[in-house]
C-alpha positions as CSV (number, residue, x, y, z in Angstrom):
1,M,-27.1,17.9,54.5
2,T,-23.7,17.2,52.8
3,P,-22.8,16.0,49.3
4,S,-21.9,12.6,50.4
5,E,-25.6,11.9,52.5
6,D,-27.1,13.7,49.1
7,A,-25.8,11.5,46.8
8,E,-26.1,8.5,48.7
9,G,-30.0,9.3,49.3
10,F,-30.3,9.8,45.1
11,G,-28.3,6.9,44.0
12,V,-25.5,8.5,42.4
13,T,-22.2,9.4,43.5
14,R,-20.5,12.2,45.6
15,R,-19.0,13.3,42.3
16,T,-22.1,13.9,40.4
17,V,-23.4,15.7,43.7
18,T,-20.1,17.9,43.4
19,N,-20.2,18.9,39.5
20,T,-24.3,19.5,40.1
21,V,-22.7,22.2,42.7
22,A,-20.1,23.3,40.5
23,D,-22.4,23.9,37.9
24,G,-24.7,26.1,40.4
25,R,-27.8,24.0,40.3
26,P,-28.6,23.9,43.4
27,P,-27.4,26.2,45.2
28,A,-24.7,25.4,47.7
29,Y,-23.9,27.0,50.9
30,R,-20.4,27.1,52.4
31,L,-19.3,26.8,56.2
32,G,-16.2,27.8,56.7
33,P,-12.9,26.7,53.8
34,R,-14.3,22.5,53.9
35,R,-17.7,22.3,54.5
36,T,-21.0,22.5,51.7
37,R,-24.5,22.0,52.8
38,L,-27.1,21.8,50.4
39,R,-31.3,22.4,51.8
40,L,-33.2,18.9,50.8
41,D,-35.9,20.9,48.9
42,E,-33.3,22.7,46.4
43,L,-31.2,19.5,45.8
44,Q,-35.1,17.6,44.8
45,A,-35.9,20.3,42.5
46,A,-32.6,20.4,40.7
47,R,-33.0,16.6,40.4
48,R,-36.1,16.8,38.5
49,P,-36.6,16.5,34.7
50,T,-37.3,20.1,33.2
51,R,-40.2,19.5,30.3
52,M,-38.1,20.5,26.4
53,A,-40.1,22.3,24.2
54,V,-41.3,20.5,21.0
């Protein structure tokens, strides 16, 4: 999926997806100098809330 497709599917901006990828979660796969692809399962895992210890 492209970052734009991911943003639309999750109801966030493309910039949010780009910033999340820049942080390293989820991993992004480069296909040339301008193409970036993400795996849906990795993106969904990154979007899940994490539990905090109390």
